[in-house]
C-alpha positions as CSV (number, residue, x, y, z in Angstrom):
1,M,-2.0,17.5,13.7
2,D,-0.1,18.9,16.7
3,R,2.0,21.1,14.4
4,L,-1.1,22.8,13.1
5,A,-2.5,23.4,16.6
6,D,0.9,24.8,17.8
7,T,1.0,27.2,14.8
8,I,-2.5,28.4,15.4
9,R,-1.8,29.0,19.1
10,Q,1.2,31.1,18.2
11,N,-0.7,33.1,15.5
12,L,-3.7,33.6,17.8
13,S,-1.4,35.2,20.4
14,V,-0.6,38.1,18.0
15,S,-4.1,38.6,16.6
16,Q,-5.6,40.9,19.2
17,D,-5.9,43.7,16.7
18,I,-7.9,41.5,14.4
19,L,-10.1,40.4,17.3
20,S,-10.8,44.1,18.2
21,E,-11.6,44.8,14.6
22,L,-14.0,41.9,14.4
23,K,-15.8,42.8,17.6
24,A,-16.3,46.4,16.3
25,S,-18.0,45.2,13.1
26,S,-21.4,43.9,12.6
27,Y,-22.2,40.9,10.4
28,Q,-24.7,41.2,7.5
29,P,-24.2,39.9,3.9
30,T,-23.4,43.0,1.8
31,S,-25.7,43.3,-1.2
32,K,-28.2,45.9,-2.4
33,S,-30.3,43.4,-4.3
34,P,-33.2,41.8,-2.4
35,E,-33.4,39.1,-5.0
36,A,-29.7,38.3,-4.6
37,L,-30.0,38.2,-0.8
38,R,-33.0,35.9,-1.0
39,A,-31.1,33.5,-3.3
40,Y,-28.0,33.8,-1.0
41,N,-30.0,32.9,2.1
42,Q,-31.7,30.0,0.4
43,G,-28.3,28.7,-0.9
44,L,-26.7,29.0,2.6
45,E,-29.5,27.0,4.1
46,L,-29.1,24.3,1.4
47,L,-25.3,24.2,2.1
48,R,-26.0,23.6,5.8
49,E,-28.3,20.6,4.8
50,G,-25.6,19.1,2.6
51,K,-27.6,19.8,-0.6
52,N,-24.7,21.2,-2.5
53,L,-26.2,20.8,-6.0
54,E,-29.2,22.9,-5.1
55,A,-27.1,25.3,-3.1
56,A,-24.8,25.9,-6.1
57,T,-27.9,26.7,-8.3
58,S,-29.2,29.3,-5.7
59,L,-25.8,30.9,-5.2
60,Q,-25.3,31.2,-9.0
61,A,-28.6,33.0,-9.1
62,A,-27.4,35.3,-6.3
63,V,-24.2,36.4,-8.1
64,K,-26.2,36.8,-11.4
65,E,-28.5,39.2,-9.6
66,D,-25.6,41.0,-8.0
67,P,-22.2,40.4,-9.7
68,Q,-20.5,42.3,-6.8
69,F,-21.9,40.0,-4.1
70,A,-18.6,38.8,-2.6
71,L,-20.0,36.5,0.1
72,A,-22.2,34.8,-2.4
73,Y,-19.2,34.0,-4.5
74,S,-17.5,32.7,-1.4
75,R,-20.4,30.3,-0.6
76,L,-20.6,29.3,-4.3
77,A,-16.9,28.3,-4.1
78,E,-17.7,26.1,-1.0
79,A,-20.5,24.4,-2.9
80,D,-18.4,23.9,-6.0
81,S,-15.6,22.5,-3.9
82,A,-17.9,20.0,-2.2
83,L,-19.0,18.9,-5.7
84,G,-15.4,18.5,-6.9
85,Y,-15.3,21.4,-9.2
86,D,-11.9,22.5,-8.0
87,S,-11.1,25.0,-10.8
88,E,-14.5,26.8,-10.5
89,A,-14.2,26.8,-6.7
90,E,-10.8,28.4,-6.7
91,S,-11.9,30.9,-9.3
92,S,-15.0,31.9,-7.2
93,A,-13.0,32.0,-4.0
94,R,-10.4,34.4,-5.6
95,K,-13.2,36.6,-7.0
96,A,-14.8,36.8,-3.5
97,V,-11.5,37.9,-2.0
98,E,-11.1,40.6,-4.7
99,L,-14.6,41.9,-4.2
100,G,-14.5,41.8,-0.5
101,R,-11.4,43.9,0.2
102,N,-13.5,46.9,1.5
103,L,-16.2,44.9,3.2
104,P,-16.9,45.0,7.0
105,S,-14.3,43.0,8.9
106,R,-16.4,39.9,9.8
107,E,-17.5,39.5,6.2
108,K,-14.1,40.1,4.8
109,Y,-12.4,37.6,7.1
110,L,-15.1,35.0,6.6
111,I,-14.3,35.2,2.8
112,E,-10.6,35.0,3.4
113,A,-11.0,32.0,5.7
114,S,-13.1,30.2,3.1
115,H,-10.5,31.0,0.4
116,F,-7.7,29.5,2.6
117,R,-9.8,26.4,3.2
118,I,-10.6,25.8,-0.5
119,S,-6.9,26.3,-1.4
120,K,-6.1,23.8,1.3
121,D,-4.0,26.2,3.4
122,Y,-5.4,24.7,6.5
123,T,-3.1,26.5,9.0
124,K,-4.2,30.0,7.8
125,A,-7.8,28.9,7.4
126,A,-7.9,27.6,11.0
127,E,-6.3,30.8,12.3
128,V,-8.9,33.1,10.7
129,Y,-11.9,30.8,11.6
130,Q,-10.7,30.6,15.3
131,N,-10.7,34.4,15.4
132,L,-14.2,34.5,14.0
133,A,-15.2,31.9,16.5
134,K,-14.1,34.1,19.4
135,V,-16.6,36.8,18.4
136,S,-19.3,34.4,17.1
137,P,-18.9,31.3,19.3
138,D,-22.3,29.9,18.4
139,N,-22.1,30.2,14.7
140,P,-22.7,26.7,13.2
141,D,-21.0,27.5,9.9
142,I,-17.8,28.4,11.6
143,Q,-18.0,25.4,13.9
144,S,-18.6,23.1,10.9
145,A,-15.7,24.8,8.9
146,L,-13.3,24.3,11.8
147,G,-14.3,20.6,12.1
148,S,-13.7,20.1,8.4
149,I,-10.3,21.8,8.6
150,Y,-9.1,19.7,11.5
151,E,-10.4,16.6,9.8
152,S,-8.6,17.4,6.6
153,S,-5.4,18.1,8.6
154,G,-5.6,14.7,10.3
155,D,-6.4,16.1,13.8
156,F,-9.4,13.8,14.3
157,S,-9.9,14.4,18.0
158,K,-10.0,18.2,17.5
159,A,-12.4,17.8,14.6
160,R,-14.6,15.6,16.7
161,E,-14.9,18.4,19.3
162,F,-16.4,20.8,16.8
163,Y,-18.8,18.2,15.3
164,Q,-20.0,17.2,18.7
165,K,-20.7,20.9,19.5
166,L,-23.0,21.0,16.5
167,L,-24.8,17.8,17.5
168,A,-25.2,19.1,21.1
169,V,-27.2,22.0,19.7
170,N,-29.0,20.0,16.9
171,P,-28.9,16.2,17.4
172,K,-30.6,15.8,14.0
173,D,-27.9,17.6,12.0
174,T,-27.3,15.0,9.3
175,V,-24.1,16.7,8.0
176,A,-22.5,16.6,11.5
177,L,-23.7,13.0,12.1
178,L,-22.1,12.0,8.7
179,A,-18.9,13.8,9.7
180,V,-18.7,11.9,13.0
181,G,-19.2,8.6,11.2
182,R,-16.6,9.6,8.7
183,L,-14.1,10.5,11.5
184,E,-14.6,7.0,13.1
185,I,-13.7,5.4,9.7
186,E,-10.7,7.6,9.3
187,S,-9.6,6.9,12.9
188,G,-9.6,3.2,12.2
189,N,-12.9,2.5,14.0
190,P,-15.3,1.5,11.2
191,Q,-17.6,-0.4,13.6
192,D,-18.2,2.7,15.7
193,S,-19.1,4.6,12.5
194,L,-22.2,2.6,11.8
195,D,-24.4,4.1,14.5
196,P,-24.0,7.8,13.5
197,L,-24.1,6.9,9.8
198,N,-27.3,4.9,10.1
199,R,-28.9,7.7,12.2
200,A,-27.9,10.2,9.5
201,L,-29.3,7.9,6.8
202,S,-32.6,7.6,8.6
203,L,-32.9,11.4,9.0
204,A,-32.0,12.0,5.3
205,I,-34.7,9.5,4.2
206,Q,-37.3,11.2,6.5
207,V,-36.7,14.6,4.8
208,D,-36.1,13.1,1.4
209,N,-32.6,14.6,1.1
210,Q,-31.4,12.5,-1.8
211,E,-27.9,14.1,-2.1
212,Q,-27.2,13.4,1.6
213,K,-28.6,9.9,1.3
214,G,-26.2,9.1,-1.5
215,T,-23.2,10.6,0.5
216,I,-24.2,8.6,3.6
217,L,-24.6,5.3,1.7
218,Q,-21.1,5.9,0.2
219,A,-19.7,6.3,3.7
220,L,-21.5,3.1,4.9
221,G,-19.9,1.3,1.9
222,I,-16.4,2.5,3.1
223,A,-17.2,1.4,6.6
224,Y,-18.2,-2.1,5.4
225,S,-15.1,-2.3,3.2
226,R,-12.9,-1.6,6.3
227,L,-14.9,-4.2,8.2
228,N,-14.0,-6.8,5.4
229,K,-17.6,-7.1,4.3
230,P,-17.2,-6.5,0.5
231,D,-20.7,-7.7,-0.4
232,D,-22.3,-5.2,2.0
233,A,-19.9,-2.5,0.8
234,L,-20.8,-3.1,-2.8
235,Q,-24.5,-3.0,-2.1
236,N,-24.2,0.5,-0.4
237,Y,-21.8,1.8,-3.1
238,K,-24.2,0.8,-5.9
239,Q,-27.2,2.4,-4.1
240,A,-25.2,5.6,-3.7
241,L,-24.1,5.5,-7.3
242,E,-27.7,5.1,-8.5
243,I,-28.8,8.2,-6.6
244,R,-25.9,10.3,-7.8
245,R,-26.4,9.3,-11.4
246,R,-30.1,10.4,-11.1
247,L,-29.0,13.7,-9.6
248,G,-26.2,14.2,-12.1
249,Q,-23.7,14.7,-9.2
250,K,-20.5,14.0,-11.2
251,K,-18.0,14.0,-8.3
252,G,-20.3,11.7,-6.4
253,I,-20.5,9.4,-9.4
254,A,-16.7,9.3,-9.7
255,D,-16.3,8.7,-6.0
256,G,-18.7,5.8,-6.2
257,L,-17.0,4.3,-9.2
258,S,-13.6,4.6,-7.5
259,M,-14.8,2.7,-4.4
260,I,-16.5,0.1,-6.5
261,A,-13.3,-0.4,-8.4
262,Q,-11.3,-0.9,-5.2
263,T,-13.9,-3.5,-4.0
264,Y,-13.8,-5.4,-7.2
265,D,-10.0,-5.3,-7.2
266,G,-10.0,-6.8,-3.7
267,L,-12.3,-9.5,-4.9
268,G,-10.1,-10.4,-7.8
269,K,-12.5,-9.1,-10.5
270,S,-9.8,-7.3,-12.4
271,D,-11.8,-6.3,-15.6
272,L,-14.7,-4.8,-13.7
273,A,-12.2,-2.9,-11.4
274,L,-10.2,-1.5,-14.3
275,K,-13.3,-0.2,-16.1
276,S,-14.6,1.5,-12.9
277,Y,-11.2,3.1,-12.2
278,N,-10.9,4.5,-15.8
279,D,-14.5,5.8,-15.7
280,A,-13.8,7.5,-12.3
281,L,-10.6,9.0,-13.7
282,Q,-12.3,10.4,-16.8
283,T,-15.0,12.0,-14.7
284,Y,-12.6,13.6,-12.2
285,R,-10.7,15.1,-15.0
286,E,-13.8,16.4,-16.7
287,I,-14.8,18.4,-13.6
288,G,-11.2,19.5,-12.8
289,D,-11.0,17.7,-9.5
290,Q,-7.3,17.6,-9.0
291,Q,-7.2,16.0,-5.6
292,D,-9.3,13.0,-6.6
293,T,-7.6,12.7,-10.0
294,G,-4.4,12.3,-8.1
295,S,-5.9,9.7,-5.8
296,V,-7.4,7.6,-8.5
297,L,-4.1,7.7,-10.4
298,L,-2.5,6.3,-7.3
299,D,-5.1,3.5,-7.2
300,L,-4.7,2.8,-10.9
301,G,-0.9,2.7,-10.4
302,Q,-1.3,0.2,-7.6
303,F,-3.7,-1.8,-9.8
304,Y,-1.1,-2.2,-12.6
305,S,1.7,-2.8,-10.1
306,D,-0.3,-5.7,-8.5
307,R,-0.5,-7.2,-12.0
308,G,3.2,-7.0,-12.7
309,K,2.8,-4.1,-15.2
310,Y,5.4,-1.9,-13.5
311,D,6.2,0.5,-16.3
312,E,2.5,1.4,-16.7
313,A,2.3,1.7,-12.9
314,L,5.3,4.1,-12.7
315,K,3.8,6.3,-15.4
316,L,0.6,6.8,-13.5
317,L,2.2,7.1,-10.1
318,K,4.6,9.8,-11.3
319,Q,1.6,11.8,-12.7
320,S,0.0,11.5,-9.3
321,L,3.2,12.5,-7.5
322,Q,3.3,15.8,-9.4
323,I,-0.4,16.5,-8.4
324,Q,0.3,15.7,-4.7
325,R,3.3,18.0,-4.8
326,D,1.3,20.8,-6.3
327,L,-1.5,20.3,-3.7
328,N,1.0,20.0,-0.9
329,D,-0.8,17.0,0.4
330,L,1.8,15.3,2.6
331,N,-0.2,12.1,3.2
332,E,-0.9,11.4,-0.4
333,Y,2.6,12.5,-1.4
334,A,4.2,10.0,1.0
335,L,1.9,7.3,-0.2
336,C,2.9,8.1,-3.8
337,L,6.6,8.0,-3.0
338,N,6.0,4.6,-1.2
339,N,4.1,3.1,-4.2
340,I,6.8,4.3,-6.7
341,G,9.3,2.6,-4.5
342,N,7.2,-0.6,-4.6
343,A,7.1,-0.5,-8.5
344,Y,10.9,-0.1,-8.6
345,Y,11.3,-2.9,-6.1
346,F,9.2,-5.3,-8.2
347,K,11.3,-4.3,-11.2
348,S,14.3,-5.5,-9.2
349,D,15.7,-1.9,-9.1
350,F,16.4,-2.0,-5.4
351,N,18.6,1.1,-5.2
352,D,15.9,3.3,-6.7
353,A,13.3,1.6,-4.5
354,R,15.3,2.4,-1.4
355,I,15.6,6.1,-2.4
356,Y,11.8,6.5,-2.7
357,F,11.1,4.5,0.5
358,E,13.5,6.6,2.5
359,Q,11.9,9.8,1.2
360,A,8.5,8.4,2.1
361,L,9.8,7.4,5.6
362,Q,11.0,10.9,6.3
363,I,7.5,12.3,5.6
364,R,5.6,9.6,7.4
365,E,7.7,9.9,10.6
366,K,6.6,13.5,10.7
367,I,3.0,12.7,10.1
368,N,3.1,9.7,12.5
369,V,0.2,7.6,11.3
370,P,1.3,4.1,12.7
371,T,-0.1,1.9,9.8
372,D,1.3,4.2,7.1
373,L,4.7,4.4,8.9
374,A,4.7,0.6,9.4
375,L,4.2,0.0,5.6
376,T,7.2,2.0,4.6
377,V,9.3,0.5,7.4
378,H,8.2,-2.9,6.0
379,N,9.2,-1.9,2.5
380,L,12.7,-0.9,3.7
381,A,12.9,-4.3,5.4
382,E,12.1,-6.0,2.0
383,V,14.8,-4.0,0.2
384,S,17.3,-4.8,3.0
385,T,16.5,-8.5,2.5
386,K,17.1,-8.3,-1.2
387,L,20.4,-6.5,-0.7
388,G,21.5,-9.2,1.8
389,Q,21.3,-7.0,4.9
390,Y,19.3,-9.6,6.8
391,E,19.8,-8.4,10.4
392,Q,18.8,-4.9,9.4
393,A,15.8,-6.4,7.6
394,L,14.7,-8.2,10.8
395,T,15.1,-5.0,12.8
396,Y,12.8,-3.2,10.3
397,H,10.3,-6.1,10.3
398,K,10.1,-6.1,14.1
399,R,9.5,-2.4,14.2
400,A,6.8,-2.6,11.5
401,L,5.1,-5.6,13.2
402,D,5.0,-3.7,16.5
403,L,3.4,-0.7,14.7
404,Y,0.8,-2.9,13.0
405,R,-0.2,-4.7,16.2
406,R,-0.5,-1.4,18.1
407,A,-2.8,-0.2,15.4
408,D,-4.8,-3.5,15.4
409,D,-4.1,-3.8,11.7
410,K,-4.5,-7.5,11.0
411,H,-3.7,-7.2,7.3
412,G,-0.5,-5.4,8.0
413,A,0.5,-7.8,10.7
414,A,-0.1,-10.7,8.3
415,M,2.0,-9.1,5.6
416,E,4.8,-8.6,8.2
417,A,4.6,-12.2,9.4
418,Y,4.9,-13.4,5.8
419,T,8.0,-11.4,5.0
420,M,9.7,-12.2,8.2
421,G,9.2,-15.8,7.2
422,T,11.2,-15.1,4.0
423,V,14.1,-13.8,6.0
424,F,13.9,-16.9,8.3
425,E,14.1,-19.1,5.1
426,Y,17.3,-17.4,3.9
427,Q,18.8,-18.0,7.3
428,G,17.7,-21.7,7.3
429,R,15.3,-21.2,10.2
430,Y,12.7,-23.3,8.4
431,G,10.5,-24.0,11.4
432,S,10.1,-20.3,12.1
433,A,9.5,-19.7,8.4
434,V,6.7,-22.3,8.2
435,S,5.1,-20.9,11.3
436,S,5.2,-17.3,10.2
437,K,3.9,-18.0,6.7
438,K,1.2,-20.3,7.9
439,Q,0.0,-17.5,10.2
440,A,0.1,-15.0,7.4
441,V,-2.1,-17.2,5.1
442,Q,-4.6,-17.7,7.9
443,D,-4.8,-14.0,8.6
444,F,-5.2,-13.0,5.0
445,R,-7.9,-15.6,4.6
446,A,-9.7,-14.1,7.7
447,T,-9.8,-10.7,6.0
448,Q,-11.1,-12.3,2.7
449,D,-8.1,-11.0,0.9
450,R,-7.9,-11.9,-2.8
451,S,-5.2,-9.4,-3.8
452,F,-1.5,-9.7,-4.7
453,W,-0.6,-10.3,-1.0
454,M,-2.8,-13.4,-0.7
455,S,-1.2,-14.9,-3.8
456,E,2.2,-14.0,-2.6
457,A,1.5,-15.5,0.9
458,L,0.0,-18.7,-0.6
459,S,2.9,-19.3,-2.9
460,G,5.5,-18.5,-0.3
461,Y,3.8,-20.8,2.2
462,G,3.6,-23.6,-0.4
463,N,7.3,-23.1,-1.1
464,V,8.5,-23.4,2.5
465,L,6.3,-26.5,2.9
466,S,8.2,-28.0,-0.1
467,E,11.5,-26.9,1.3
468,T,10.7,-28.8,4.6
469,G,9.7,-32.0,2.8
470,Q,5.9,-31.5,3.1
471,F,5.4,-32.0,-0.6
472,D,1.7,-32.9,-0.9
473,E,0.5,-29.9,1.2
474,G,3.0,-27.7,-0.5
475,S,1.8,-28.8,-3.9
476,K,-1.9,-28.1,-3.0
477,T,-1.1,-24.7,-1.7
478,L,1.0,-23.8,-4.7
479,D,-1.9,-24.9,-7.0
480,D,-4.2,-22.4,-5.1
481,A,-1.6,-19.7,-5.5
482,L,-1.2,-20.3,-9.2
483,K,-5.0,-20.0,-9.8
484,L,-5.2,-16.8,-7.9
485,S,-2.1,-15.4,-9.7
486,R,-3.7,-16.1,-13.0
487,D,-7.0,-14.6,-11.9
488,L,-5.0,-11.5,-11.0
489,K,-3.3,-11.6,-14.4
490,N,0.1,-11.1,-12.8
491,D,2.8,-12.8,-14.9
492,A,5.5,-12.1,-12.4
493,L,3.6,-14.0,-9.7
494,V,2.7,-16.8,-12.1
495,A,6.4,-17.2,-12.9
496,Q,7.3,-17.3,-9.2
497,V,4.7,-20.0,-8.5
498,L,5.8,-22.1,-11.5
499,N,9.4,-21.9,-10.2
500,W,8.4,-23.0,-6.8
501,Q,6.2,-25.8,-8.2
502,G,9.4,-26.9,-10.1
503,D,11.3,-26.9,-6.8
504,N,8.6,-29.1,-5.3
505,S,9.2,-31.6,-8.1
506,F,12.9,-31.2,-7.8
507,Y,12.9,-32.0,-4.1
508,R,10.9,-35.1,-4.8
509,G,13.5,-36.2,-7.3
510,D,11.2,-35.8,-10.3
511,L,13.7,-34.0,-12.6
512,K,11.5,-34.3,-15.7
513,A,8.5,-32.5,-14.1
514,A,10.9,-29.9,-12.5
515,R,12.5,-29.0,-15.8
516,S,9.1,-28.6,-17.5
517,L,7.9,-26.2,-14.8
518,Y,11.2,-24.2,-14.8
519,E,10.9,-23.8,-18.6
520,Q,7.3,-22.6,-18.2
521,A,8.5,-20.1,-15.6
522,L,11.3,-18.9,-17.8
523,H,8.9,-18.3,-20.7
524,T,6.4,-16.4,-18.5
525,A,9.1,-14.2,-16.9
526,S,10.5,-13.5,-20.4
527,K,7.1,-12.1,-21.6
528,K,7.1,-9.4,-19.0
529,A,10.9,-9.0,-18.7
530,D,10.7,-9.8,-15.0
531,R,14.4,-9.8,-14.2
532,N,14.2,-11.4,-10.8
533,Q,12.2,-14.4,-11.9
534,L,14.1,-14.6,-15.2
535,L,17.3,-15.1,-13.3
536,V,15.7,-17.5,-10.8
537,S,14.3,-19.6,-13.7
538,K,17.7,-19.9,-15.4
539,L,19.3,-20.9,-12.1
540,N,16.7,-23.5,-11.5
541,L,17.2,-25.0,-15.0
542,S,20.9,-25.3,-14.2
543,K,20.1,-27.4,-11.1
544,V,18.4,-29.9,-13.4
545,Y,21.3,-30.0,-15.7
546,L,23.8,-30.5,-12.9
547,A,21.6,-33.3,-11.3
548,K,21.9,-35.0,-14.7
549,E,25.6,-34.3,-14.9
550,Q,25.3,-32.0,-17.9
551,P,27.7,-29.2,-16.7
552,Q,28.2,-27.5,-20.1
553,S,24.4,-27.0,-20.4
554,A,24.3,-25.7,-16.9
555,L,27.1,-23.1,-17.6
556,V,25.4,-21.9,-20.8
557,T,22.2,-21.4,-18.8
558,L,24.0,-19.7,-15.9
559,K,26.0,-17.4,-18.2
560,G,25.8,-13.8,-16.8
561,V,23.2,-14.7,-14.1
562,S,25.5,-14.2,-11.2
563,D,26.8,-10.8,-12.4
564,Q,23.2,-9.7,-13.2
565,A,22.0,-10.8,-9.8
566,E,24.9,-8.9,-8.2
567,S,24.2,-5.8,-10.1
568,L,20.6,-5.9,-9.0
569,G,21.7,-6.3,-5.4
570,L,20.2,-9.9,-5.2
571,K,22.8,-11.2,-2.7
572,Y,21.2,-14.5,-2.0
573,L,20.6,-15.3,-5.6
574,S,24.1,-14.2,-6.6
575,I,25.8,-16.4,-4.0
576,E,23.6,-19.4,-4.9
577,C,24.5,-18.9,-8.6
578,S,28.2,-18.9,-7.8
579,I,27.8,-22.2,-6.0
580,Y,26.1,-23.9,-9.0
581,E,28.8,-22.5,-11.3
582,A,31.4,-24.0,-9.0
583,E,29.5,-27.3,-9.1
584,A,29.6,-27.3,-12.9
585,A,33.3,-26.6,-12.8
586,I,33.8,-29.6,-10.4
587,Q,32.0,-31.8,-12.9
588,L,34.4,-30.5,-15.6
589,K,37.4,-31.0,-13.3
590,Q,38.2,-27.3,-13.2
591,Y,39.1,-27.6,-9.5
592,A,41.0,-24.3,-9.0
593,R,38.2,-22.2,-10.4
594,A,35.6,-24.1,-8.4
595,Q,37.6,-23.9,-5.1
596,Q,38.0,-20.1,-5.4
597,Q,34.3,-19.6,-6.0
598,L,33.2,-21.9,-3.2
599,E,35.6,-20.5,-0.6
600,R,34.2,-17.0,-1.4
601,A,30.7,-18.4,-1.1
602,V,31.5,-19.9,2.3
603,S,32.8,-16.5,3.5
604,Q,29.8,-14.6,2.2
605,S,27.3,-17.1,3.5
606,E,28.9,-17.1,7.0
607,N,29.0,-13.3,7.2
608,L,25.3,-13.0,6.1
609,G,24.1,-16.0,8.2
610,L,22.7,-17.9,5.2
611,R,22.8,-21.5,6.4
612,P,21.2,-23.1,3.3
613,L,23.9,-21.6,1.1
614,L,26.7,-22.4,3.6
615,L,25.5,-26.0,3.5
616,A,25.6,-26.1,-0.3
617,A,29.1,-24.6,-0.4
618,H,30.5,-27.1,2.2
619,L,28.9,-30.1,0.3
620,S,30.4,-28.9,-3.0
621,L,33.8,-28.4,-1.3
622,G,33.6,-31.9,0.2
623,K,33.0,-33.3,-3.3
624,L,35.8,-31.2,-4.8
625,F,38.5,-32.3,-2.3
626,R,37.3,-35.9,-2.5
627,Q,37.9,-35.8,-6.3
628,K,41.2,-34.1,-5.7
629,D,42.2,-36.9,-3.4
630,A,42.5,-34.7,-0.4
631,P,40.5,-36.8,2.1
632,A,41.3,-34.7,5.2
633,D,39.9,-31.5,3.6
634,A,36.9,-33.4,2.2
635,T,36.2,-34.8,5.7
636,Q,36.4,-31.4,7.3
637,H,33.8,-29.9,4.9
638,Y,31.5,-33.0,5.1
639,R,31.5,-32.7,8.9
640,Q,30.5,-29.0,8.6
641,A,27.7,-30.1,6.2
642,L,26.5,-32.8,8.6
643,S,26.4,-30.4,11.4
644,L,24.3,-27.9,9.4
645,L,22.0,-30.7,8.2
646,D,21.4,-31.8,11.8
647,A,20.7,-28.3,12.9
648,L,18.2,-27.8,10.0
649,Q,16.1,-30.9,10.9
650,K,16.1,-30.1,14.6
651,E,14.2,-26.9,13.9
652,P,10.6,-27.2,15.2
653,G,8.3,-27.7,12.2
654,A,11.2,-28.9,9.9
655,D,11.3,-32.5,11.1
656,K,10.4,-33.9,7.6
657,I,13.1,-31.9,5.8
658,M,15.3,-35.0,5.2
659,Q,12.5,-36.4,2.9
660,R,13.9,-34.0,0.3
661,S,15.8,-36.2,-2.2
662,D,18.6,-33.7,-2.6
663,L,19.3,-33.4,1.1
664,R,18.8,-37.1,1.9
665,A,21.3,-38.1,-0.8
666,N,23.8,-35.5,0.5
667,Y,23.4,-36.5,4.1
668,T,23.9,-40.2,3.2
669,E,27.0,-39.4,1.1
670,S,28.5,-37.1,3.8
671,D,27.8,-39.5,6.7
672,R,29.3,-42.4,4.8
673,W,32.5,-40.5,4.0
674,V,33.0,-39.2,7.5
675,R,32.5,-42.7,9.0
676,Q,35.0,-44.1,6.6
677,H,37.6,-41.4,7.3
678,Q,37.4,-41.1,11.1
């Protein structure tokens, strides 16, 4: 990162005394034991080859022969760190620093640099290694360490410089080739990673380096995952896992299980994914690998969140948050804040969601990784939509879409297109909504997505097709969405699809089918206490009662819904509910109460730009004044309704909207009244 480089430059400007001290000292490992030195040199060579398991064995032998051998403890810490034994690595690194206080300067500073690196204090580690590089510019261990530090800090271009220096000296350096391939993946260029990774694999096979072979196959699996080739990814992950199990490389086993879990999750194979996640978590905890424990807790939290199990998700995510805070890992910390915000969002706790999203945004704006930043901006757009701040939501969406496109992130752009479509729906811009959601579904299909987002996009697209009178296509799309939601075992999504299938039947005029589906949605939402879909289901049932002129049943169903929606910040739902309550009051001839609610709904809908709700309020006011024998007022509201209906059907892509039985009947009634009272 730029801040790391700036800090290092500032520190280097005041390190001349250290440089002089380094130049004056010679460099030889300090030990009086020939056996310890022999084991140390063997371990060092194995480390350079990426054979960390064998290196750890040799270095353990070195410190056994000479318990005062500081540099051997330092190298042992590096091997243990690579193997995921964080506690052992930190213990050995501290022991090395304690033993090395009186060693020659080069040896002492090398030990300190390694300690800073293992404790993830990358700024201090880079400063010391840079000083060492000034007096030993051709030392491959120092070049490799600097590359690793800059890679871990997110400065991929700087890391690439050091790895390329190593390859310029030794083009067959498998560790450096692997690192270059890994950098391409991390930089968002998985296709460019395949050449260095395959070259590294070929070299590892030639010299029968099984540990490196497993690591390279794992990296190839990640590359294929990023290239949306899950079958190729799984093949490589499984080959890597087989090697690592044979070697007894526990961190490698857990890494493989974690990536296999992610792949199964993306393919909709939930049971296999969950087993692999839990096996990975258990193994990381066994070896004391805090960083990866935090990462897999994040993944598991997302797994449960995707399936509507938000309380389980929050428990896991908050465990991960504490780990990321302790490790001072800003990238993972921001991701964790973002995912906690998501869980609160899906629990319909939008104010808590906004708090976590805003914290994540502050960190991600400093880190400035476009796709990560875009995701949090997108989430703030979603919260703004739920809270009725639609113009602010569109501003956020446009910023996020621009960030995704600049990063060539097709999945992110698809997600943004979908959610922008939802805002267009609220505004009654149905043609734009159809276009956006159709594009989103096409893009998700192109990436072979089978996750929450594909189910959400399918169901939302099916719904907007129904809203625009395209019932058959909408019904088919909703059927596909329901199957995927059930495959994902996400009851919140299932309830949403059932509600939208009910709307499809309602718009066709099939009240019996609509009621059955709404009741199924209510039952499903009740099982998981999904407040949003619970309220939507009750509102939808009230529509059926009102269509059958059963106002008392509607009011019983709607009791408390508007207030709960308002308390949750669900502006659209709250206004919609107040309109249906007013409609029930009209049927009960409680005109004063109905008029007050409808006039407030008109004001709110106009201010927020919600044309569908504004239309519904004007239609109900027209009916109210007609029944009150106030024809002039009725005519005024029916004219407003006709104007809105004409505008809706003129939207490109919404030309079939008048095939909806509810809108067609209202248009006919309004038009007849206005013609009779001109």
